[in-house]
N, C-alpha and C positions, 0 to 999 in steps of 0.2 A: 581379436576382440578382448582377450583376457588382459592384454596390456593396458587397455583403456581404463580398466577399473583399478589398476594398480595404485596404491596409495590412497584410495578413497574408502577403504574398509572402516567400519566402525570399530573402536577399540574393544568393545564388549557387546556382542550381538545377543547375549542373554538378556541384556538390559539396554536396548537401543535408545538413542536420544529422541524422545517424542515431544520435547518442549517447543520445537520449531518445525512446523509442517507446512509444506507447499502442495496445494491441491489444484489440479487443472480440470475444469469443467468442459466437456464436449457434448454438444447436443444440437439438434436441428431447431428446436423451439426456444427462442431467446428469452421469452418471459418465464418459461419453466426453468431454464438455466438460472435466471436471476432469483427465482423463488427458492431453488435449492441452495444457491450461494448465500442468500440472506439467512436461511435457516441454519446453515453451518456456522456462520459468523454470529448468529443471534441478534442481528440488527438489520434495518432496511438499508443496506449498503449499496446494492445494485438497483438501479432505477432506469429501466429502458423498456420500450414496447417491442413486441415481436416484429412489427412492421419495419422498424428502423434498425433492428438488430444486425442484419447482414451487412449494413453499411458501416458498422462500428469496428474499431480495432479491439484487440483483446484488452481486457481491463483487469488490473490486479488490485485487490483490496485486502488489507491485513487487520487483524483484531485479536483480542485475548479471549480464548474460549477454554473453560475448564482448566485454567492455569497453563494453557498452551498458547504460543504465538502462532496463529493460523494465517496463512496467506492463500487466498482463493483467486485463481486466474480464470476469468470468464472469457471463453473464446467463441469464435464464429466459424470454425474450420470445417464443420459438417454441412454448411449451407450448400445447396445444389448449384451446379454450373460454375463452380470456382475453377479458375485456370491453375496450371502448375505454378505459375508465377505468384498468384495470390496465396495459394496453399503454402508455398515455400517461404514467402514473406511473413505469413501468419505464424508459421512454425518458428522462424527465427525470432520474431517478436516475443512469442510465448516462452521460448528458451531463455531469452534475456530477462524476462519478467520473473521467471522461476529460478534464476541463477542462485546457487550453483547446480540445481537440478530439482525436478519435481519428485515428490514422494509417491503420488498417486494420480492417475487419471480417472475421473468419474464420468461415465457415459450416462447422460441424462436422456432416457429414452421413453417412448410411448408406443405401445403395441399397435395402436391403430394408425401410426404414422412411421412405420419402420419396415422397410422392404429388404429383400436379399441384396439388392444393389447398395442399399444404405450400409448393410453389414460389410460389404466389400470396401465401401468408402471408409468406414471406421478403421479397418485393418490397414488400408493404404495410408491414411493420415498418421496412425500410430507408428507405422513402420518408418515414416520419415523422421519421427522423433528418435526412435531407436528400435533395433530388432528385439530388444528385451521389454518394450513398452507394454505388451499384452500381459506380461507377468505382473505389472504394476497398475493394472486396470480393474475397475469394478463397475458392474452395471447397476444403475439406480433407476428404477422405473417409477413414474409419477402418476400413472393412470390407474383407475379402479380395475380395469380389465386384467391387469397383471398381478393384482393382490392375491396372494396365496398361490402363485404360479398358475392362474387360470388363463392359459394361453389360447389364442385362436388356433384351431386345428389346421387352418389354411396358411398360417404364418408361423414358421418355426425359426425365423431369423434371429429373434432375441434369445430363445433357449440355446440355439447353436452357438451364438456369440458368447453367452455366459460360460459355456463349457471351455472356451478358449481363454477366458479371463482369469488371471491369478487371484483376483479378489472375490470372484463369484458374483452374487446378486443380493441387492437390498431393495426393500420397498419404501419409498418416500412417504412420510406421514407428517403433515404440518402440525397436528395436534400432539401426537406422541413422538417426541424427538429421540426416543431410545435408539433409533437407527444411527444417530450421530455418534453416540458412544461406541456402537458396534463398528462404525466406519473407522474410528481411531484404532480400535482393537485389531481390525484386519490390516491396517497399515503397519502396525507393529509386527504382525504375523508375516507380512510380505518382506519386511526389512530383515527379519530373522532368517527367513527361508532363502532370500537372495544374497544375504551377507553383504549388503550395500547400504550405506546411509541414505542414498537417494539414487534416482535413475540418472545416468550420464547421457546427455542428449548431444546430437550433432547437427550441424548446419549443412545444407546441400547446395550445389550449384543449380542455378535456375535454367531449365531446359525448355521453357515455353510449352505451348500446347494446352489441351483441355483435359482435365481430370476425368470427366464423363466419357470422353472418347477412349481414353486409356483403359478405364474400367470395363467398358463394353467390349474392348478388344481382348483383354486378358481374363475377364470374368472374376477377377480377384484383385489382390494387391499386385504391385509391379515386381514382386519377388522373382517370378518366372520369366520376366521380360528381359530383353537385352539391356534395356536402360537400367534395370535393377542391378545387373552385373557391373555396368559402368559406374553406377553410384556406389556400389560396394567397393570397387577399386579406389574410389576417391575418398573413402571414409578415413583412412589412415592420415591423409593430408588435410582433412577438414574436421578433425575431432573437436576443435576449440569452439566453444559457444561464442556468440557475438561479442561478449565482454570478458572472455576467459583470460585474455592476456593481462589485463589490468582492470578488473571489475570495479575496484573502489575509485580509481581515478576517472572512470567513465561515468560515474554516478553523481547525480546532483540532488541533494536532500533539501527540501524547502518546507518551511512552516509558515502558514498564513495566520496572522493574528489580528486582533482588533475587537471592538465592541459591536460593530454593525455586521449582522449576518449576511445581509444582501451584498454589501461590499466585498466581504470575504468570498461569497459564492461567485461573485462576478470575476474576481481575479483567479480563483480556482478553475472555473470553467474556461477562462481565457487560456490558461497554461495547459490544461488537459484537453482543450479543444472539444468540450462536451456541452450538451444542452443543459438547461436549468435542472437542478435537482430539488428534492423536497427539503424544506428548511430544517426538518427534524434531524438531518444528518449532522448538523453542527452541535448537537448536544453531547457528542462523544468523539474523542479523537479517533479518526480513521485514516489510514494511509492509502493513497491511490497512486498507482504507478503508470507511467506512459513512456513510450520511446519517442523522443523528439529530435529530429535531425541527427540520428545516430547516437544519441545519448539517453541513458535511462534517467528519467526524472521521477523522484518519489516526493509526493506532496501530502502534508498533513495539515488539516484545518483545525486549529486550536480553538475550543469554545471560549467564550468570554470568561475571564478569570474573576472579574469583579461582578459577583452575582450574590445577592443577599440570601439566595436559597442554597448556596454551596458552602459547606463547612471548610475550614482551613485545610483539614485533612484531604478533602475531596479536591480542592484546588491544587494541592501539591501532588496528588495522585495523577490528575490530568496532565500537569506540567511534566512530571517524570515520564508518563506514558508517551507524551508527545515527542520528547527527546529520544527515548529508547526505541521508538518505532523507526527512527532515522539512523540506523546503524551505518557507519560508526559515529555519526553525529550530524547536527544540523549545519549545513553550509551557509544558508541565508534564512533569517527570519524576515518575513514580509509583513510590515505593519501598514495597513491601508486605512486612510482617513479621508473624509470628504474635503473638497475645496470650499470650506465654509468655516465660520467660527466653531471651535470645538464645543460640544455640549458637555454636561456633567458626566455622562456615561463615558464619553471619550477620555475625559481627564482622569476619571477614576481607573479606567482600564490601563492607561499609559502609566500611571503611578504604580499599579499592581505589577505590571510587566517589569518595571524598573526595580521594584522591591524584590521580586522573586528571582529574576535572572541576574540582577546586579549590573554593574558597569561592564562586566565581562561580555555582555551581549552586544555592546556598542559596535565592535568591528564586524559583527555578523548580521547587522540589521539594515534593511533598506525600507525607507518610508515611501509608500506610493500614495499619491494624491489624486483622487478621482475627480475629474473635471466634467462640467457640462459641455457637451460638444459645441453648443451655440455660443457659449460665453467662456472663453479661455483666457487666462492671464498668467504671466510668470510671477506676478506680485503676490506675496504671501503676507497674511496678517502677522503681527508681532508674536502672538502666542504660538502659532504654527511654526514660525522660524525658531522660536525657543525650543520647541519639542524636537525639531530636526537636529539642532545643535547638541541637545542633551543626549541624543542617540548616535552621535558620531558625524553628523553633517551630511549624510547621503539621502537624496530624495529624487523622485522621478514622477512626472505627470502622466496620467493615463486617462483615456476616454473610450468610448464605444468603438472608435476607429483604430485603436492601438494594435499594432502588429506584434504578435508574440515574440518574433525573432528579435525585435528591437529591445523588448524587456529582457529577454534572455541574455543579450549581449551585455547589458548593464550588470546582471547577476553574475555572469561569467567573469567580468572584470573584477568584481568583489572577491570571488573565490581565488582568482589568480593573485590578487594583491595579498590575500591571507595565506598564500602558498598552500592552499587546500586544507588548512587547519579548520577543524569543525568545533562547534559547541557541543560537547559530548555530555553523557550522564555524569562523568567524572567532573566536568566543568561545573555542572549544576550543583553537585554535592559540595565542591569547593566553595562555590558562591554561598551556599547555605551555611557551611561551617564558618566562613568569613563573617557572615552576618551575625551568627551566633556568638562569635568571639567579640565582635564589636558591641553586641548587646550586653554581654557579661562584663566587659570593660566599663560600659556606661553605668551599669547597675553598681559596680564597685565604686565608681567615682561619686555617684549619688549617695550611696551608703556612707562614704567618708564625709561628704558635706553634711549629711543629716546628723552624723555623730558630732561633728564640730559645732554645728548650730546648737545642739542640745547641751554641749559642754559649756557653751557661752551663755546659756540661758536665754537665747533669742526666742522670738515669737514662735509659738507652737504652730501657727498657720503656715509658716515657711516650711517647717518640718513635715507638715501634712502634705503640702504640695510635692515636696521631694519624695515622700513615701508613695504618693500616687504615681509619679513618674517611674519610680522603681518597679511598681506592680505592672505598669504598661510594658 
C-alpha cells in the first residue's frame, strides 16, 4: 500500500494546500445531504427530494467558499438494498468526480435512523474507496437528538462509528455555520496527520450479489471474507481511477450562456440528465459534473452578462470565475437562442459576449437554436444567420425530443477539430489585454486628431466630439 502513495505527498505538510478541497457526502437521507451540501457551498446548489434521491447518480458541484475552491460530491451509496454492482458503479463514478482524490468523507447521519447494520454498511462502502478512508471521514449529525452528544441509550451505532473516524464528530447547524470553518480546520489536521494531499482511491471488479446479504453474513465489512482477500489481491492491478491514465483528455468542459434562463436550464438539464431546477441557480456560476458514456462532463451555467444591476467589475468576476471553474479551460461555449427573431436582450447579450471574450471565442462556440416541436424549419432569419457567422458558423437545432448523444457528437467533433485546445483563463486575459491595447491606440489617434483640429482653428464642436470619444 505504501507504494500507492508514492509521489503524492504534499511538499510541505506544515502548510497543506487548502485552496482546493473535494468533499464527498454519504448519507441515507437525500434531502439532509442536500441541505448540508448547500450550507457548505453557501448557495442552493443541490435540489432534489428524498423520494427521488436513490434513483439519482452522484452529483458534483463546485463553488468559492472563504477563498477556497470547494467541490462537494453528493452520493446515494448508503441507500438500502443496493447490489454490489450498483455500489461499485457508484464508487467508480464518485472517484472520477473527485479526481485526483477526495480530501474528506462526510457522513450525514441521524440518530433516529441509523442502526448497527447501517454502521457496517458505512464501513463496507468506505472500504471500497480505500482501506484508509475511515481516517479521512467525519460524522456530521443533523438531528436535535444528537446535539451535545445526547445519544439514545439503546443505540450506540453513531458513537461507536465516531470513535473509528479520523475526523470525529460535528453537529450541523443551519443558523450558526461555525461548524463549516471547523470542518475545514479538521481537513487540514487530517492532511497533516496522514501526510497526504488527498485520499487515493481504487476501483474494483464487479462481483454481483447483494450488499445486504453480504453484510448479514459477515456482520461487518467484507474485510474478513474470502472476497475481501480476493479484492485485496486485485488492488495492485486496479489502482488507477477511472480517468487516471489521462484525466484531462477524458474530460469535457462546457459553459452554457445566453440571456434566457429557461433555455439555459433546458440545455443544462438535457446534458446532465436532470429534472428542472430552481431559477435562482442561474444568478451565480456553479459547476456541475456528470459521467456520460464513460466521459466526465463539467458544465457551468454563465449568468446573463448584460444586466443593468451588475457592475463592470461583477461582470468580469463572473466571467473569470466561469472560465476558472473549467480547469484547464472551456472546450465549448454553448450559446442557446430561440428559433424566433432576436429580442433586445438577446442582441445585448450577444454583443456583451463578443466584447468580453473577443473573437478568440469563435472556434470554441456552438450556437444551439431551440425549436418548437410542432413547427420546425431549417430556414433562419437573416439576423440569426449573421449572428451564427459572427461566431464561426456552427449551429445545431434542438427540441424536446433531442437525444443528448446526438448533441454530444457535435460537441466532440468541435473539440477534435480544435485538437483539444481550450479557452483558458490565460486566453481571457490575453483577450482583455488585446482589447486594452486597441483602446489605447484608438485614444492616441483621437488625441492626435484633436490636436491637429485645434492647430487648424477648426470648429470647437468637432474637438468636443473627439474628446467625448476619447473619454468613452
